[in-house]
Each structure stands twice: as structure tokens, then as C-alpha cells.
N, C-alpha and C positions, 0 to 999 in steps of 0.2 A: 748755613752754608759755610763751606770749610774754605777759609782764605789763606791755609796754610801753603796751598800748592796753587799757583797761577797759570791759566791757560794761555798758549800764546798763539798767534796766528802769522802765518808767512805773506807778506804782501804780494808774492808774485806768484802764489801757490794755490791750486785747486785740488779738490778730490778726485778730478779725472787726471791730473798731472801725473808723471812718474815720479815716484818719492825719491828715489834714488838719483835723480837729476838733481836734487837741492840737498843730498846728505852726502858726507864724506865716508860712510859705510859702504863696503863691497855690496854690489847688486846681487844677494844671494836669494835662491829660491824661499819663499816663505818669510821673508825678512819685514819686519814692521814699516810700515809706510809711515810717512811723516802724519798725514792726514788721520790716519788711526790713532797715532800717539795723541795728537791734538785732542782728538775726541775725547781719550781716557782721562787726559789732565782735566778737561773740563767736566767730565764726570765726578772726578774725585773733589773738585772746586765745591759742586753742588751735593756734596753729601752732607747728611745729618752732622751738626755740630756738636759732636759727642764729645771731643778731645777737650772742650773748656770744661766739661762737668769732671772728667776722669782727672785732669789738672788740680780742680779744686778739691776732689777726694783725697787726692795725694797730699794737697796742702794742710788740709785738717788731719791727718795723719801725722804730717812733720809739725804741728803745733800751729801753724799760720791760719788762724781761725777767725780772725777779726778784721775787718776790711778798714780802710782810712776812715770812712765816718764814723764808724763805731768806736775806734781809737780816739778820735777826738771829742766824741760826746763824752767818753769816760773821764777824758782828762779834763774836760769842764767841769766835771762834777767832782774832780778831786780824787778819783781813782785811776789805777795804773790798768794795763792790759790784764784782765782778769780772764784766765782761761783755764779750765778743768779738762786735761786732754784724757779722756777716757776710751778714745778711737784707739790711740795707738798700742794700748796694753792688751784689748780685744784681738785686735789684728796681728800682735805679736805671739798671742797664746795660737792662733791658726797657724802661723807659720813656725813655732815650734814644734807644733804637732807633725807638720811635713818633714821637718827635719828628723824627727824621732821614728817616724815610720818610713824613711825613705828606704827604697829596695834597688838592686843592683840589676845592671841588663844580663838577660841571660839568652844565649843564642842556642835555638833548639829546631829540630827538623822532624818531619812527621815518618822519614825512612830511617830505619837503625844503620843502613849501608852506611850514611854520612855523620854518624855519632863522632867520628874522631874529628870531621873537618867542624862541626859544631862546636865541640870542645875546644878546637884550635881558634875559631872566630870568637868563643867567649872570652879565653885566655887574652885575645888582642883588644877586644872590646875593653876589658877590664884595665888594661894597661892604657888605652887612649881615655878612657872616662876620668883615670888618674892623672895622667899628663897634660890633656886639654882642660882639664877642671870642669868637666860637664856637669857635675852635680851643683858647682856654685853657679853656673849660668843657668840651669834649669830651676834652683831655687830662686834666683833673681826674678826669672819670668814668673814664677808662682807667684811673687811678692806682688808683681804688677798685677797678676790676675785677680788676687784678692784684693788689691785696692782699687785699681782704675779699671778692671772686668777685661783687660787686654795685656798680653805679653808677647814678645816674640824671641825666638832663639835661632840665631845663625850658624848652619853646620856646612863647613866648607874647608878646602884645603888652606893652608897659610903660606902666604905668597913668600914669606921670608924664610930661606933655606936655613938659617941658624936656629929656628924655633922649632917645636914639633910639628910635625907636618900637618895636622889637622887641627881646627879652630872652632871650638864651640863657644860663642859667646852670646850674651844677651842683648837684644837691640833696644833703644829706647824707641818707645812707640810713636814718638813725633817724626821719626824717619820712616816710618812704615806706611803706605797705602795699600788698598786691595780693591778687587772687584766688589762692590757692593752687594752684588746679587747673588754672591758665592753663600751658601747655607751650611756647607760641609765643614768640621772641625778642622780638618787638615789642608783645606782650601785645594781638595782634588777637583772640585768644580770650578774653582774660582778661573777666570780667563787671564788675568795679569795681576801681579804683584810689583809695586814701585817702591823703590829706597831712595829718598831723598837725604844726601849728605854734602857738608860742605868741607873741602879740602885746600889746603894750600898749593898754590899754583905749581910749585915745584915739586910737591908730592905726587899729585895727580899726573903730572906730565912724565913722570918716570914711567908710569904704566902704558902711557901711549905715547912713545917717541915720536910717532910721524907726525903729530899732532904738538909736539912740545912748542914749538914756535907760536902756534896760536893761542895756545892755554897761557903762556906767560904774557904774551901782549894784552890779552882779554883781562888779566889782573891788574897788569902795570898801567894801561892806557886809558884816560878819562874817556875818550872818544875814538871812536874806530878811523874817524877821518884824519885825526892828529897822526896815528900809525901810518896811514895811507901815504900822507904826503912828505912823512920824515924817512921811510924806508923805501931806499932804492930797489933793494933786490929782494924779490920775493919768488917763493918755489910755486908751481902749480897749486899744490894741495894748500898751501897758504893764502893763496889769494882765494880759493875757493871758500875757505874757513870764513876768511874777512867777509867775503860776499856775503855769507849765510848769516852772519851776525848782524849785518847792516840791512838786510832785508827783513827782519823781525820785529814785531812789535810787542816782543817780550821786554819787559822793563829790567834794566841791570840791574836794579836792587833785588831782582828776584834770582839772579844767579851770579853776581860777580859782585866785589867789593875791592874796589882800587886801593882805599887806606889800608887794608889787612891784607889785600894781595891774596884772596881766597875765591874760588870757584865753585859752583854747586854741580855735583855730580849724580844724573838721575841712573838708576841701575833698575833696568827694566826686565822683568822675568814673565813670559807670556807663553800662552798654548796656540798652537796653530795645530788645525784638524785636517787630517789626510786621509786618502783613500788609497790603499796599497794592499800586498799580499802579505800574509804571514803564515808561519809553519807552527804548528801545535803538536810539541813534542810528547812521546810517551808517558813521560815523566811528570807531565801537565806544566812543563815550562813553554811559553809561547815566545817566538822570535820574529823579528821582521824579516821578510825573505830578501835576501841580498844575492843578486844576479852575479856580482863577482865574487861572492865566497865559493869556494871549491867544496867544501862539506855539505852547504848548502844544496848546491846542484846535484851534488853524489846522492844525498837522502831523497830528493826528488826522483832521480833516475832509477834507483833503485827501488822505488814505490814505498819507502818505510813511511814517509809523511806527503801530504799534498798539500799545495799551498791553497789558501783561503783568502778570498776578499775580505776585507774589514775595513771599518772607519776606526781609527784610533788618532790619539794626541802626540805631539813632540813639543817638547818644551825648548825654547830658544832665549837668549838673552842679548839685550841691547843696552848699550852705556851713552847715554848723553851728555855733553857739557854745555850747560845752558842750551840754547837752541841747535846746536849742532850734533849730530849723532856720530858718535866716534868708533863705533864696534857694532856689530851685529854678527852673532854666532849661533851655530846650532849645538845642541848638546845631547848627550845619551841618558841625561836624568829622566826618572820617573815621576819626580816630586819636587817641589821649589825647594831651595836650599833655606827658607825661612819658614819655620814652625811654629805656629799661632798657638797661642795660650789663653783661651776664651774663658771667661768667669760665666755670668749670665748675660742673656742675650733677649732684647724686647721682642715678643713676636710679631709687632706688627711692621718694626722699622728695622731689626736686626741691630740695633745700637748694644754695645757690649756696656756691662758695667758690673760693680763687684758689690762686695757686702757691705762697703763705706756709703754706699747711697741710701740705705735704710736708716744709718746712723746720723747722717747730717741734721735732721730735725731736733730728733732728741738731744745732739750736741750742742746745737744753737741754744736750745731751751736751757740746757744746764748753765751754758756761759750767761745767757741773760738773767736768770735766777740767782747766780752767784752775784752778778754786778747789782742787781736788783736788791739782795739781801743785805750786800755790804753796804750800798747807800742807806737802806733803812736804819741799819745798825749805827752808821755814822750820823745820821741826821736827828735834829731835835724838831719838835712843835712848841713854840714859846708863844704864851698869852701875857701881855704886858700891859699895865695902865700907862695913860700917856704922860703922867707925873708920878712915875713909880721911881725914876732914875733922878739921880743927882746930877743936874745938867752940868755943874761945876766941875765933875770928875769924869763922866762918860755920857755919850749921845746913843742915841738908839743903834746907829751904826757900828757903834764901838760896842754896844752889849750883844749885836748879832754876831759880831766876829770872837767876841769872848765865850759865849754860851756853846760854840761849835768846838771848845777846846774842852780838854778834860780837866786842866787847872784853871778855871775861868774865875775872873775876879770883877765883880760889878759892885757900884757903890751907889746905893739907894737912897731916895729922898726920905728921911726921916718923919718930915711933916706929913707929907702923902701916906707914909705906912701907918700912921696914928688914925687916920680916916679912912682906912680899910682898903688902901690901892695896894696891889701886890705884884710880883712876876710870878708867873706858872709855867714851867717847863714839863712836857712828857715825852716820852721816848716810844720808838715803835717795835719794842721788842717782841709783841704778840704778832704783828705782820710777819716780822723776820722768821719767826719760828714757823710760821704757815709756807714761806717761801722755801725754806729748808725742807720741809716735809715734801712740797711738791718735786724740789730737786733730786731728793733721793727716789722717788718715783721715776724721774725722769731717767736717771743713772741706772736703773733696772732695766728701763725701756732699752737702753743702748745696746744692752747684752743680749736682750731676748729679740730686738730687732736683727741682730747679727747671727742668733742661734749659738752663739758662746755662752756657758754658764760660769758661774763663778767657780765651781769645781775643775772645770777644764783649765782656768787660770792660776791654779792653786790657791784660792781664797778660800775664806769660811763660807757655809752656806746653811741652808736649813736642814740638810741631810747630815745624820750623825753617824749612820752605820755604813763600814765601807762598800757594802752592797749597793745601798743607796747612792754614796759619792759615784760608785761606778757606773751605775745605771744614768746619772746626767750627766757623764762622761760620754757614754755611748750615745746617748740621745743629742748630744752636741755634735758627734761625728755623724749621726745620722742626717741632721740638719744640712750639714755640709757637703752630704752624698754627691750632688749635682757637679758642684764645681770641683770637688776631689777626682769624679769620674772624667771630667774633660781634662783636667792636670794627668792622668794617669794615660789617659789616649794621647796627651801631647808629648808626656816623656817617652812612649813607646814610639812615636814619631821621630823624636830626635834621635834615637838609638837605631831605626832603620834608615834614616838618612844617613848616620855616622857608618852604619854596615855597609851600604851599598860604596862609599868611599872606599872602604878598607877590602871590599872583595875587588873591586875595579883596580886596585894598585897591587893585589897580591896576585901576581902573573907567574912569577919564577918559583922553582922549588925551595922548599924554606921547611926549617925544622922549627918547632914552636914549643916552649915547654908550658906545659899545663898542670897547674896546683889546684886539685879539687879540695885542698884544706886539710887533707891529711897525708896524701903522698904527691910526689910530682913524677912528671912521665912525659917525655919528647914524643911529639906527633908530626908526622911529616906530611906535607901537602903538595899538592902539584907535582907528583911524582912522575916522570916520563915514563912511558909503556909502549909496547907496541902488541897488537892484536897478532897472536900466533898463526892465524888463519887467515886472514884478510891482509895482514900487515900494516895495518891503518895505526898510525900512531896516536895515542890518546893519553891522559893522564889520569893517575889514580888519585884519590882524594882530591878532585878538581875543585877549586873556591868558587869558580865561576859558575859552574853548572848546580853547585851543591843546593837545594831545595830546603834553606833556612830561612828563619825570621827570628826578630827580635821579641823577646817576650820579657815581663818583669818578675823577679823572683817571689817567691809566695811569702818569705820571711825576711822581715828586714834586716839590714846588716849593721844598724847602728850599737853603738856599746850599751846602751840603757836595754834595747830587747836582748843582747846577749847575756846580760847578767840575769834578766828574766829567764831566759831559758835555762841557763845554768842552774839557777835556785829550782826550777820546776823539775828540770832532771834530776837534781840531787835528792827531791824528795822521792821521786820515782824510784831512784837506785836504792835508798834507804828500805824499801817495803818489799826488796826482792830477794831471792835466796842467796846465800853467800856464794855459793859457785857461780851464779850468773852475776853478781856484783863485781867479781874477779875479771870478767870477759867484758864489762862494759865500763870499768875505769879508764880506759884508753880514751873511749870516745868524752867520757866526764871532762877529763884533762882538756882535750881539744876545745870544748865549748867554754872554758875558762879564759881570763885575760893574762894568765901566766907568760912570762916572756919566754920559758923554755917547755911550752906546753906540748909543741910538736916533737922536741926530742924526749920527752918523758913518754908521752904516748907511743912512739916507735920504740923505744927501749923497751916498755911493758908488752906490746906487743910481740917483740922477738922472744920474750922470755916465756909468754904463753903460747908462741907457735901459732899466731893469727896474722892473717894477711890484710892489711888497710884496704888495698885495692885489687881485687880479683885479677883485673884486666892490664895491671902494670907490668913491664916487663920482668922486674923483680918477684912479683907473685907468679907469674908463669913460670920462671926459670924455677923456682923453688917448688911449685907444683909438679913442674917436670921430673925434677931430682927426686921428689917424693915418690912419684909413679914408678919412676924406673928402680928405688930402692925396693918399693913395695913389689915389683915384678920380680926383681932378684930374690928377693925373700920367699916369695911364692914360688919360683922355681928352686930355690936350693930346698925349700920343703918337701916339694915332688921328688928331687933326687935323693934327699936324705931316706924319703919313703922308697924309693927305688933300691938304695943301698942297702936297707934295713931289711927288705925283702930278699935282697940277693944273700945278706948273712944268714937269714933264716933259711934260706933254700940250701946252704952249705949244711947248716943242722939238719935239713931235711934230708940230705944225702947220708948223713952217718945214721940217722933213724931207719932210712932204707934199708942201707947194710945189716944194720942191728936186726932188722924185719925178716931179711934175707937169710941171716944166719939162725933165727928162731924157726923160721920155717923150714929150713933144711933139717934141723934135728927134731921138730915136731915129726916130719916126713918119715925121716929115718926111724923114728921110734913109734910110727905108725899113729900118730895123733892127729887125725883127720880133722877134729873140732878146731883144733888151735891153727891147723894151716888153713882152713875156711876162714875163720875169724880174721888172721892176718890178712887174709887175700881182700875181705871186706873193706876192712879199714884203710888198707892202701888205695883201694879202688875210689871210694869216697874222697880220702884226701885228695887224689890226683884230679879228680873232677872239680872238686871245690877250689883246689889251685887254679886249674885251667879258667874257671870263670873269673876268679880275682884278677889275674893277668890280662885279661881281656877287658876288663872292667876297668882297671886303671891306665890301659892304652887307650881306651875310648874316652874316657873322662879327661887324661891328660890332652889330648887333642881337641876337644871340645872347650876346655878352658883356655888354652892358647888362642884358639879361632876367634873366641867371643872378645877377649882382650884386644885384638886385632883389629876387630870391625870396630870396638869403640875408641880406639885410639884417636880417630878423625873428629870425635865429638867432644868438645870441652865439657858441656854440661853434664857428660856420662861419667863423671869422677866417680860419683856414687855408685854406679854399675859396678865400673872396674873394680872398685874396692870390696863390693860385695862378691865378685867373681872371685879375686884373689882368696877372699875369706873363705869361700865355699872350697876353693881348692885346698888349701889348708887343712880344714876341717873334714874333707874327702879324703885325704892321704893319710890324715890319721885315722880315719874309721877303716879304711883298708888295711892299714897297719896293725890295727887291733883284730880285725877278722883273721888275718894271717896269722897271727899269734896264737889265736883261739885255736885254730885248725890245728898247728903245730903241736900246741898242749895236748889236745885230744889224742892224737897219732903217739904221742910221747907216754900219756898215760897208758894207753892199749898195750904198748909194747912193754911197757913196764910191768904191767899185770901180769902180761903172758910170759915175762921172763921170770917173775917170782914164782908163777905157777909151774914152769918146768923144773925149777931148782926145787920146789917141794917135792915132784914128783922122783927126782932123780934121788 
């Protein structure tokens, strides 16, 4: 039975009575009734008493392993508190493995359309993880998970405006109680979660100013009747509060301390099940239908979605100061703000426990063997004759005390020694050696029970090779797979709860700096837009509607893992060709721990012409400039080809004039063969030139059209480069062909001119 929470009954109440007639909280639909709260508290009181065993496990980790009876027995034997704490280093090895392999939160989505939103939320999550010390909170919860089998992390907003807006803290397990019928690791099937915490009266009164008078009175007056008789003026609320306090059977010691002036606050998070209408949006998001929402009504009226009847849960929160409920409110949360970290759980009862449970018995035996061994080493068995001592100098009691000393002095009876009387002292070294061997076996049993081997703790083992040691480490990690899986699920739950709060608060347009480790860029979210067709206002990169979720990074971000990655990448880099090594050196610098690694990597990329992030504004601007320069270069090449063709056309005109002169002279001389040869060469030349001009015009139009068509596709940069190269090559080929035709005509005319000169 759990006696940490005491149930209470209201003397003037019953289950059929209206709960809000006895409460100070507003009568809200779906609010928790007092009778239901009483049943839950009674249920908590009758839960299995696992907390005592969990406290014992943590005491053994801290070294408090001997009870008062054992200490008294050791003191009686002249031995101190002999404790060989083998549990703490074993557990510390597991905790160190968590710190070594810790991964960061990463926000991702299934739709590439929301990639910018996911990156912006990831940047915000990293900031919150750092400022709210979320890693410390989850590590503390993991430690409690390993030791006691249960830990809790609270994710909420910070009530202090001068601190960081979000709070991620580890909660003592003694403050948390939950629905014992729940079996889900995240309490998604739990009906309620209760937190019991004691506050100074003035502290908790500041949060509930309407009940301040009652809270201060409850903490300061030993009897309610005393306050009723001495206080003349009382508000109606205060009178009702005092009436509630006087009508309860709840013991004052359970919820208030007049000497310390503290009161106990019960924070109750619970689920209520409702039947209502929901809207299933095309993107996979489901919303509760709100008749007062104009957007919801417009969607239904347009036929875009249809309301469906569904049964779903809502989460509410109630605050109870002792027997008086002071607040009950509805929330828009989809999960409790308390995320459990479960170790192992008993199959029959669901009782949580950690790895220390299996180490308790071997640890007790090690301590007992150590005490037994020390007692055997210090004890002596003495066989003495009745007349062996000289009673003038020492008695039997004196000899007993002296024989226990290392510098014992005993005076024997000379006369008795002559007749064979003697003193015989035997030690227990053989028995001590046996105890030592058994103790060593039990020490090994502690590690085996926890699934943690000496290699994981950095100790020497039977394995001599590096592969064998690594196999032992991997084997130890395998034995802790279940409890580590629970931890990863709980850590994701903490991230999702934190993401819900961040998304809920990010309603206005904002500019977020995203740093992917290589380059930095700014992402705009919640950008107001208006649909040009319907005129409906909407938000681009809307954080509220983005279908994103939290995942854990695949690679740990600890310095040890970064050093291992850097060493492995350096070995890969050495085996690559020299030209590839130059391209990968910036990545190697970024993986190092140099203080100026980003600056050095950026400088090398600039020198090599490599863009770190193709989606960054700088990379896009550089790509656009390069594209414009390449287009200008291609056009210049085509214009150059056109100008060269025009220059050759001028030369062609001279050739044609020369051909006319040769043809006229040949005609006057009656040389019909020369005239025919000139006419044939000119006809072929004109025909080929016409084809080249048409081909140049067609291909120029084709290249320009293809470049324009690929401008809207960012991934078509390779295609555009190929088109520009094709244009340059094609222009050069046309120039070569034109040059070839011109040379042929020139040769024909030169040959004919030489023949005419010879004839003349």
C-alpha cells in the first residue's frame, strides 16, 4: 500500500451531489468532480509500494547499504562500516555511455514543401535545448530510470518572465503519481497524472490571488475555528474556502504545516472523453470542428471537407490546495506535460524497476563476505591450559585481551611449562582466503546481473585484442537495449512536447537564422499572403499547420564521437586521389575541433569555387551570376560567329567580283570550259552558303528557346550548361564549314586565274 498520498472524504458530500457546490473552481463543463478526485487518490493510496524499493536502490548507489542493525553488529565486533560499493561504478558506466552517445533533436517533415519550416523549427529547438538545459533534465531522468526504474521530465512554460520562456526540468519521482492501469510508455492511455508538491504559503498564494487569504490562513492558524472567531470580516469566497476546510476529514498533517507555513498543492492533469465533430484535412491534419470559426464553416460550405462524428479525448488541469480545489481549466494539449522515463516493468503488476534491483543481492553478499573476512583475519582461536599462566602477572581475561593484539605480552607459569602445559594460538587465514575467493565471484556477479562488463567500465578483462574488447562493449550495449529504447522514446516525447509549445507560440511573422554547420541562412515563417483568385488570406511557411515531428539525429554530437568521425574521415581522405582530396578538405576541417574551422572551410571553398549549401541565398546568387555570365558568353560566341561569317561574306564578294572578271575574260576569249567551271563553282558555293545561314539561324533559335525553358528549373543547371557548350561547339563548326567553302572557291578562282595568265 502506498501511504505517500492519503485519501479524503467530505463529510457533507456524496457522489450524487453537485461537486461544484463544494468547490471554489468555476463550474466548467467536463471539470473534475470532487468525488472522482477522491476515488483517484484512494486508488493511488492502494497502489503497489514500489517506491520503497526504488529508494533502497538509490541508497545503495549512494553507498548507504547498511541498516542500523548491521552497523550495530559490526561495531560490537570491533569493525567499522565495511562497504565496497560496486553498484556506483557499474551504474556510472551506463550513465557515461548515455552522455557519450547523446543525440540532438531534429525536426523533419514528410512534405518537402515544409522543409524551410522544419529547418527553422530545428534551429529554435536547438536554442531551447541549450537555454532550457534540456540535456541535463533528460540525463537526470535517465539516471533515475537506470537506478530506480522511473524518472519524469516536465515540459512547460516558465512563469517567471525574466527567465527563458520554456522550462525543461527533471521531477523527483516522489512527487508524481499516475493511473496504474496505464501501460503506454508515454502515458497516452493514462486517465490522470497527479503531482504532489509542498509550497511556502506566500509562494503558492501569488499564483492564486483570489484564494490568497485562505492559503495564508491555512498555513498560519492551528485551528480553523480560531480564525473564524478572531476574523470579523470575510469575503464570500474566503468563507466558502474555510467551510470546505472544516468539512473535510483530511488530516492537517497531509497538506499543511503551521510551523513551517507550507501547504501541499495537488496538480491534476486528466483526460475527459467527448463525442463531437472533427475535420479531416487533405494534408492529413485533423481538427476539432468549431462552429464559431469562419474558416471551418467556409471549408464545410465549399464541400472541401465533411465533418465526421468521432470520440476523442481532451486534457484538462485542476489545482487542489489540500481539500480545496482552486482551479480547473481546459487546455489544448494533446499530451501531458510530464513525460515518463520507464526502465523495466513487471509483467504482472507493472511495477517499474532499474538495473540495480538485480545487483542488490550480490552487493549485500559482497559486504557480508568482506565483513566476515575481516573478522576472520582479526580473530584468533586460543587453546590454553588452566595452569599455563602466571596468575601473579596476568589472568585468563588479560590473556584474552592480549592475544587479540599484534604486540601481545603474556607471562606463563614456568612450573607448569616444565610438566607440558602450553598455550596454542591458531589463525583463520585459510577460511579468510575462501571468503575472499567467494567475494571475488560475487563482485563479478554484480556486473553480470547488470549486463555491464569490465571492458565497458575501462577495466582490464580477459579479452586481449581490440576486436574482443569491442565485442564485449557491444554485448553490454545489447543487454541494455530495452531500457535504452525506452529512453530514446521518452527523449523524443520531450522533444515533441517542447515542439508543441514552440509551434503554439510562433504565430507572428518571424525571421529565423538557420545554421546547418556549414553555412548560415535566414528563413522567413508565417509570411502573410493573399490568394489572388479567392482573396482569402493565408500564411506562407505556416508553422501552425506544418506537418512536422521530432526525431533524433542518427549521429551523436558529443566531442568523442566528433573526434572518431574526424579520424575515420581522415583515413578515407588519405586513400583518395589528390584531385578529390582538395575538394574534400573543407569537409574535413568542419569535422575537426579547430576554433576557426568554419572560416578556414569557407575560405577554401571560395578559392575552389565550391558552394557549401546550394539552397543558400549566396549560393543561389552566385549560381545566377554564373548562369548569366555563361549565357552572355554563349551569346557572345554566337555573335562572334555571326560577325566572322559577315567578314567572310565580304571576302566572298571580292571573290565573286574576281570570278565575274575571269568569266568575262574567258567569255571574250571563247573559253567556254572556264566559264562553265566558274559558274558551277559559284552555284555550289551559293547553295552551300544558303544552307549554312539557315542552319545557323535555326540552331540559334533552338538554343535560346531551350535555355529559356530550363530557366524555371533549378535542377536543370547541368542541362543549361550542356546547351551552352553545344552552342559554342556548333558555332565553331559552322565557322569551320564556312571557311572551308570559301577556301574551295578561292582555290578554284586562283587556279583559273593562273590558267588564263599562262594562256595569254
